[in-house]
C-alpha positions in Angstrom: 7.5 24.1 22.2 10.6 22.0 23.3 10.2 18.9 25.1 6.4 18.8 23.8 5.1 15.5 22.0 4.4 15.4 18.5 1.2 14.2 16.7 2.8 11.0 15.0 2.0 11.2 11.0 -1.4 10.1 10.3 -2.5 8.1 7.9 -3.3 10.1 4.8 -6.7 11.1 4.7 -6.8 11.1 1.1 -6.0 7.3 0.4 -8.2 4.6 1.6 -7.4 3.6 6.0 -5.6 -0.3 5.3 -8.5 -1.4 7.3 -11.3 -1.1 5.0 -13.7 -3.3 4.1 -14.3 -4.7 0.7 -15.8 -7.8 -0.2 -15.6 -6.7 -4.8 -12.4 -5.6 -6.0 -12.8 -2.9 -8.8 -12.5 -5.7 -11.3 -15.8 -7.6 -9.6 -13.8 -10.5 -8.3 -15.6 -11.5 -4.4 -13.3 -11.9 -1.1 -14.8 -13.0 1.6 -14.4 -11.0 5.2 -14.0 -13.1 8.6 -15.8 -10.0 10.6 -18.5 -8.7 7.9 -19.8 -12.5 6.2 -23.1 -11.9 3.8 -24.7 -14.1 1.9 -26.9 -12.6 -1.0 -29.1 -14.3 -3.3 -28.9 -14.3 -7.0 -32.2 -12.4 -6.8 -31.0 -9.6 -3.8 -28.0 -9.3 -6.1 -30.0 -8.4 -9.9 -32.3 -6.3 -7.3 -29.1 -4.4 -6.3 -27.9 -3.4 -9.3 -31.1 -3.0 -10.9 -31.3 -0.3 -8.2 -28.1 1.2 -8.8 -29.0 1.2 -13.2 -32.4 3.3 -12.1 -30.6 5.7 -9.4 -28.2 6.5 -11.8 -31.3 6.9 -14.9 -33.0 9.2 -11.8 -30.2 11.7 -12.2 -29.6 12.5 -15.5 -33.7 13.0 -15.6 -33.3 14.9 -12.5 -30.3 17.0 -13.7 -32.1 17.3 -17.4 -34.9 18.4 -15.9 -33.6 20.8 -14.0 -31.3 22.1 -17.2 -34.5 22.6 -18.7 -36.2 25.3 -16.2 -38.2 22.5 -14.7 -36.5 22.1 -11.5 -34.2 24.7 -9.1 -31.5 22.9 -8.4 -30.3 18.8 -7.9 -27.7 17.5 -6.9 -26.3 15.2 -8.4 -25.7 11.5 -7.0 -23.9 9.4 -10.2 -21.2 7.7 -8.0 -22.5 7.1 -4.8 -25.4 4.4 -6.2 -23.7 2.1 -4.1 -24.4 3.5 -1.4 -28.3 3.3 -1.6 -28.4 -0.2 -3.0 -26.1 -1.8 0.0 -28.2 0.5 2.8 -31.9 -0.9 0.9 -29.9 -4.5 1.7 -29.6 -3.5 5.5 -32.5 -1.5 6.1 -35.4 -3.4 8.4 -39.3 -2.6 8.4 -39.1 -0.6 11.3 -36.2 1.0 10.6 -36.0 5.2 10.3 -33.5 6.8 7.4 -32.4 9.6 7.8 -31.1 10.5 4.0 -29.2 13.8 2.6 -30.2 15.7 -0.5 -28.1 13.2 -2.5 -29.8 10.1 -1.2 -32.4 10.3 -4.0 -32.3 6.5 -5.6 -32.9 5.4 -1.6 -35.8 7.8 -0.4 -37.5 6.8 -3.6 -37.4 2.8 -2.5 -38.7 3.3 0.8 -41.5 4.4 -0.9 -41.7 8.1 -2.3 -43.1 9.3 -5.8 -40.8 10.5 -8.3 -42.9 12.8 -8.4 -42.7 14.5 -4.5 -38.9 13.9 -4.6 -38.5 16.6 -7.8 -41.1 18.8 -5.9 -38.8 19.5 -3.0 -36.3 20.4 -5.5 -38.9 22.4 -8.1 -39.5 24.5 -4.7 -42.9 23.3 -5.1 -43.5 21.6 -1.8 -41.0 21.1 1.5 -41.2 17.4 2.1 -44.7 16.3 0.8 -44.5 12.5 1.3 -45.7 10.1 5.1 -42.6 10.5 6.7 -43.7 7.5 8.9 -45.8 6.0 6.4 -42.4 5.5 4.4 -39.8 5.4 6.8 -37.8 8.1 5.5 -38.0 11.4 7.0 -36.7 14.9 4.9 -34.1 16.2 3.0 -32.0 18.4 5.3 -30.9 21.1 3.3 -28.7 22.9 6.1 -25.3 20.8 6.3 -25.9 18.2 9.0 -28.6 19.7 10.7 -30.4 16.5 10.5 -27.8 14.7 13.0 -29.6 16.4 15.9 -33.3 14.7 14.9 -31.9 11.1 13.7 -30.2 10.5 18.0 -33.2 12.4 19.2 -35.6 9.5 17.3 -33.1 6.8 18.5 -33.6 8.1 22.2 -36.8 7.7 21.1 -36.8 4.4 20.1 -34.9 2.9 22.7 -37.2 4.6 25.6 -40.3 2.8 23.6 -38.8 -0.7 24.3 -37.9 -1.3 20.5 -34.3 -2.7 21.2 -32.8 -5.9 22.4 -35.4 -8.6 21.3 -33.5 -9.8 18.7 -36.1 -9.7 16.6 -36.1 -7.3 13.2 -39.5 -7.0 12.9 -39.8 -6.1 16.7 -36.8 -4.0 17.1 -36.1 -0.7 15.3 -33.0 1.9 14.6 -32.0 4.6 12.8 -29.9 5.2 9.9 -28.4 9.0 9.5 -26.5 9.9 6.3 -24.5 12.9 6.2 -21.2 13.9 4.3 -18.0 14.2 4.8 -17.9 18.1 4.8 -21.0 18.1 7.7 -18.1 16.5 10.3 -17.2 20.1 10.4 -20.6 21.4 11.7 -21.1 21.2 15.8 -24.8 19.8 15.2 -22.9 16.9 14.3 -20.4 16.3 17.4 -23.1 17.0 19.6 -24.8 14.0 17.5 -22.1 11.4 18.7 -21.6 12.8 22.2 -25.1 12.1 22.4 -25.7 8.1 20.8 -22.7 7.0 22.2 -24.0 8.5 25.6 -26.6 7.2 25.6 -26.4 4.1 23.7 -28.8 5.3 21.2 -29.4 2.7 18.2 -27.9 4.4 15.6 -25.9 4.0 12.3 -24.1 7.1 11.8 -23.2 6.5 7.3 -20.9 9.2 6.4 -20.8 9.2 2.6 -17.1 10.5 2.1 -17.4 11.7 -1.6 -13.9 13.3 -1.1 -14.8 16.9 -1.7 -17.3 19.1 0.3 -18.0 21.3 -2.8 -14.6 22.2 -3.4 -12.7 21.5 -0.9 -10.6 18.2 -0.4 -11.8 16.0 2.7 -7.5 16.6 4.3 -8.6 20.3 3.7 -10.5 19.6 7.4 -8.9 17.0 9.0 -5.9 15.0 9.6 -6.6 11.9 10.1 -9.3 9.1 8.6 -12.7 10.0 9.6 -13.8 6.2 11.1 -11.1 7.5 13.0 -12.0 10.9 14.2 -15.8 9.6 15.4 -13.8 6.1 17.2 -12.3 9.3 19.6 -16.3 9.7 20.4 -16.7 6.7 21.7 -18.2 5.2 18.9 -17.7 2.0 17.3 -15.8 3.4 13.7 -15.4 0.8 10.4 -14.2 1.9 6.7 -15.9 0.7 3.9 -15.7 1.3 0.4 -18.4 2.9 -0.5 -18.6 2.0 -4.7 -18.6 -1.6 -3.3 -22.9 -2.7 -2.6 -22.1 -5.9 -1.4 -19.6 -4.7 1.3 -21.3 -2.1 2.3 -24.3 -3.8 2.7 -22.1 -6.2 4.6 -21.0 -4.0 6.9 -24.3 -1.3 7.4 -26.1 -4.7 8.2 -24.0 -6.0 11.1 -24.2 -1.9 12.4 -28.4 -1.6 11.9 -28.1 -5.5 13.9 -26.5 -4.2 16.3 -28.2 -1.2 17.0 -31.7 -2.9 17.0 -30.3 -5.8 19.7 -29.3 -2.5 21.8 -25.0 -2.3 21.4 -25.5 1.5 20.7 -24.4 3.6 17.8 -21.9 2.5 15.2 -19.9 5.1 12.8 -19.2 3.5 9.1 -17.5 6.1 6.7 -18.3 4.9 3.0 -15.1 6.2 0.5 -16.4 6.8 -2.5 -16.4 9.4 -5.2 -19.1 12.5 -6.0 -17.9 11.7 -9.9 -20.6 14.5 -10.7 -21.3 18.0 -9.3 -22.4 19.4 -6.0 -25.2 20.5 -7.8 -26.6 21.6 -10.3 -25.2 24.7 -9.8 -21.2 24.1 -9.4 -18.5 23.4 -11.9 -16.2 20.5 -10.8 -13.7 21.4 -13.4 -12.9 24.4 -11.5 -11.0 22.1 -8.7 -10.9 18.8 -9.6 -9.2 17.1 -12.9 -9.2 15.3 -15.2 -7.0 12.8 -14.4 -8.5 12.2 -10.9 -12.1 11.7 -12.1 -11.0 9.5 -15.5 -9.2 7.3 -11.7 -12.3 7.2 -10.0 -14.0 6.1 -13.2 -12.5 2.9 -13.2 -13.9 2.3 -9.7 -17.2 3.0 -10.9 -19.6 0.5 -8.7 -22.7 -0.4 -11.1 -19.3 -1.5 -13.3 -18.4 -2.9 -10.3 -21.0 -5.3 -9.7 -22.3 -5.8 -13.5 -18.6 -7.5 -14.2 -19.2 -9.7 -10.6 -22.5 -11.0 -11.8 -21.2 -12.3 -15.4 -18.6 -13.4 -14.2 -20.7 -15.4 -12.0 -23.2 -16.6 -15.2 -26.4 -14.3 -12.7 -27.2 -12.1 -15.7 -26.7 -11.9 -19.7 -26.9 -10.2 -22.6 -30.1 -10.7 -22.5 -31.3 -9.6 -19.2 -28.8 -6.9 -19.2 -30.6 -5.5 -22.3 -33.8 -6.0 -20.6 -32.6 -3.4 -18.1 -32.2 -1.1 -20.0 -35.3 -1.2 -21.6 -36.8 -1.1 -18.4 -34.4 2.0 -17.3 -35.9 4.1 -20.6 -38.9 3.7 -19.4 -38.0 4.6 -15.8 -36.7 7.8 -16.9 -39.6 8.5 -19.1 -41.5 8.2 -16.4 -39.4 10.4 -14.4 -40.4 13.0 -17.4 -43.5 12.7 -17.4 -43.5 12.7 -13.2 -42.6 16.9 -13.4 -46.3 17.0 -14.5 -48.1 16.0 -12.0 -47.0 18.3 -9.7 -49.0 20.9 -8.2 -48.8 24.4 -7.9 -47.6 25.0 -4.3 -50.6 27.2 -2.5 -48.5 29.8 -1.1 -51.1 30.5 1.5 -51.0 27.5 3.0 -47.4 27.3 3.2 -47.4 30.9 5.0 -49.6 28.8 7.6 -46.9 26.2 8.1 -44.1 28.5 9.5 -45.4 28.0 12.6 -47.1 25.1 14.7 -49.7 27.3 15.1 -50.2 30.9 12.9 -49.3 33.6 14.9 -51.9 36.7 14.8 -49.6 38.1 12.9 -49.1 35.3 10.1 -53.3 34.7 9.6 -53.2 38.6 8.8 -50.8 38.7 6.6 -52.3 35.2 5.4 -55.1 36.9 4.2 -53.6 39.7 2.5 -51.5 37.4 0.4 -55.0 35.8 -0.6 -56.7 39.4 -1.7 -53.9 40.4 -3.6 -53.5 36.0 -4.9 -57.0 37.1 -6.6 -56.6 40.3 -8.1 -56.5 40.4 -12.1 -53.0 40.5 -12.9 -52.3 44.0 -13.9 -54.0 45.0 -10.4 -51.8 43.0 -8.9 -49.0 45.0 -11.0 
């Protein structure tokens, strides 16, 4: 249209924003940020590295168990370990975490057993853990659906007066994870609106791993995701999602603000899904080896390990011990599959509604009678 204003050329969506927070270079060199100062102890740094290694081992074992027919599905997390380890350095004892289905490491560190995680992907249970005791909510399989739940939970925290005391042991907030693809879901946009309008104590951690299954972020976004979030009135920042220290610093600041009653924050973690979307996916159909190798050079575990070695916080003996502990953990993951009970189908049917309807009760009885039959009679 003649005379109409045109949009300025946006920053390329497939490149990190110039403002992206990074405290550890890809080579493991520590950098400082006046906006996000953080002082982590040697023990915290070693623990972060160990958690990342264990998360990757859990991922390897989960993939192998699915390939052996023990799990129905598994969503690989390889490449995204730093966001989960960094988050653990930012959350307080009362904070509630809403993970995606790819935050298996974080879920385990929050107190959920490996058996319960595997049971979800075996199809034996739906969130068998105590979400109150662990402060870790259920995996959402419907993309973006937990955003509404997380904001509602945060509004409840707000109304219960659990913010604004400048006491992390008394105050609470929500840390909610979602992926880049979920930003195309209406539920997520509605969540941003409510969070901003109410000043809810929530931090949205958007894991931008470059792909919504097989579609690049460039397909659905014209500008960086954190800049889109700012349009909703959210404080927004982009962080290097392969830098555990930067993730910890940015999320600490955001969670502190939320607990203090300063409102919500959107954090875009710029990272890469090094594996498949799930074990039913073949990423070679939509991305190149050159692309994968370029991101492999930014591996989050290699980066933090290089930093700790350079600072003499670990040595070869410590790393050898870590390898041994990872092997033991891997064996425990494989053994955990035997601890998963078969689901009680009659009981599961009763969970369709809070209070089973007469039709559900009738179907439960029919199912129980059918299950009691001799296999030959049942056929």
